[in-house]
C-alpha positions as CSV (number, residue, x, y, z in Angstrom):
1,M,-0.9,-9.8,-14.3
2,I,-1.0,-7.9,-11.0
3,R,-2.5,-9.7,-8.1
4,F,-1.3,-7.7,-5.1
5,I,-1.1,-4.1,-4.0
6,L,1.5,-3.7,-1.3
7,D,0.7,-1.4,1.5
8,T,3.4,1.1,2.3
9,N,4.1,-0.5,5.7
10,V,4.9,-3.9,4.1
11,L,7.1,-2.3,1.4
12,I,9.1,-0.4,4.1
13,D,9.5,-3.6,6.1
14,I,10.8,-5.4,3.0
15,L,13.2,-2.5,2.2
16,R,14.5,-2.3,5.7
17,G,14.9,-6.1,6.0
18,R,12.5,-6.3,8.9
19,N,10.2,-8.9,7.4
20,Q,11.9,-11.9,5.8
21,N,8.6,-13.7,5.1
22,A,7.3,-10.7,3.2
23,L,10.6,-10.5,1.2
24,E,10.4,-14.2,0.4
25,R,6.8,-13.9,-0.7
26,F,7.5,-10.8,-2.8
27,L,10.3,-12.7,-4.6
28,E,8.2,-15.7,-5.0
29,M,5.3,-13.7,-6.5
30,G,7.6,-11.6,-8.6
31,I,7.4,-7.8,-9.2
32,D,5.1,-8.3,-12.2
33,H,2.4,-9.6,-9.8
34,C,2.8,-6.7,-7.3
35,A,2.1,-3.0,-7.5
36,I,1.7,0.0,-5.2
37,A,-0.9,2.7,-5.0
38,D,0.4,6.1,-6.1
39,I,-0.4,7.5,-2.7
40,S,2.3,5.1,-1.3
41,V,4.8,6.9,-3.5
42,F,4.0,10.0,-1.5
43,E,4.4,8.1,1.8
44,L,7.7,6.7,0.7
45,L,9.0,10.1,-0.3
46,C,7.8,11.6,3.0
47,G,9.8,9.0,4.8
48,A,12.9,9.7,2.6
49,A,12.5,13.5,3.2
50,N,12.4,12.9,7.0
51,S,15.4,10.6,7.0
52,S,19.0,11.4,8.0
53,C,20.0,11.0,4.3
54,P,17.0,12.5,2.3
55,E,18.7,12.7,-1.1
56,K,20.1,9.2,-1.0
57,N,16.8,7.7,0.2
58,R,14.9,9.7,-2.4
59,E,17.2,8.3,-5.1
60,N,16.6,4.8,-3.7
61,M,12.9,5.3,-3.7
62,G,13.1,6.5,-7.2
63,K,14.8,3.3,-8.3
64,L,12.1,1.2,-6.7
65,I,9.3,3.3,-8.1
66,E,10.7,2.8,-11.6
67,Q,10.6,-1.0,-11.2
68,I,7.2,-1.6,-9.7
69,Q,3.9,-0.7,-11.3
70,V,2.2,2.3,-9.6
71,I,-1.6,2.2,-9.7
72,P,-3.6,5.5,-9.7
73,S,-5.6,5.8,-6.5
74,S,-7.7,8.5,-8.2
75,S,-9.7,5.7,-9.9
76,A,-10.9,4.7,-6.4
77,Y,-11.9,8.1,-5.0
78,W,-15.6,7.3,-5.2
79,D,-15.1,3.9,-3.4
80,A,-13.0,5.7,-0.8
81,A,-15.6,8.5,-0.3
82,K,-18.4,5.9,0.2
83,N,-16.3,3.9,2.6
84,K,-15.3,7.0,4.5
85,A,-18.9,8.1,4.9
86,R,-19.9,4.6,6.1
87,L,-16.9,4.4,8.5
88,K,-17.6,7.9,9.9
89,N,-21.2,7.0,10.6
90,S,-20.1,3.9,12.5
91,G,-17.4,5.7,14.4
92,T,-14.6,3.6,13.0
93,L,-12.7,5.9,10.7
94,I,-9.2,5.1,9.4
95,E,-6.6,7.4,8.0
96,D,-7.4,8.8,4.5
97,V,-4.1,7.4,3.1
98,D,-4.9,3.9,4.3
99,L,-8.4,4.2,3.0
100,L,-7.2,5.2,-0.4
101,I,-4.7,2.4,-0.6
102,G,-7.3,-0.1,0.5
103,C,-9.9,1.2,-1.9
104,T,-7.4,1.2,-4.7
105,A,-6.9,-2.5,-4.2
106,L,-10.7,-3.0,-3.9
107,H,-11.4,-1.0,-7.0
108,F,-9.0,-3.0,-9.2
109,D,-9.9,-6.3,-7.5
110,F,-6.4,-6.9,-6.1
111,T,-5.5,-8.4,-2.8
112,L,-4.0,-5.9,-0.4
113,V,-0.8,-7.0,1.4
114,T,-0.7,-5.2,4.7
115,G,0.5,-5.5,8.3
116,N,-2.4,-3.2,9.3
117,I,-5.2,-5.8,9.3
118,Q,-7.3,-4.2,12.0
119,H,-7.8,-1.0,10.0
120,M,-8.0,-2.4,6.5
121,Q,-10.6,-5.0,7.4
122,R,-13.0,-2.2,7.9
123,I,-13.2,-1.7,4.2
124,E,-16.0,-4.0,3.1
125,G,-15.2,-6.5,0.3
126,L,-11.4,-5.8,0.5
127,K,-9.3,-8.9,0.1
128,I,-6.4,-8.8,2.6
129,E,-3.4,-11.0,2.9
130,P,-0.7,-10.6,5.6
131,W,2.8,-11.5,4.6
132,D,4.2,-11.9,8.1
């Protein structure tokens, strides 16, 4: 049973060994209780493509993506659209990718694990948990 969607920034920190607490929490929860939004796959692959070893990093990302459940963000498009309109009207927009990741967690009633609390807390009703 999935309980958490990992934001791309948390996943990158875990992979690079920059957040020991997040790694320990991830191992404690287990991969069966964690997922990523499909838009995070795109972000991870963009990072790989821009790295000094794009093919090696793409391969590593592929191995990770095979092991963790990937949740379709398209299911949350309406939630994201409504939130974007509300945020635009209040002058507090966040990036579309972040909005989609957060709204995917919200749509499926998962907790979002993120290091980007300030932006993500603008999504009403989203459960957020920092693993730092």
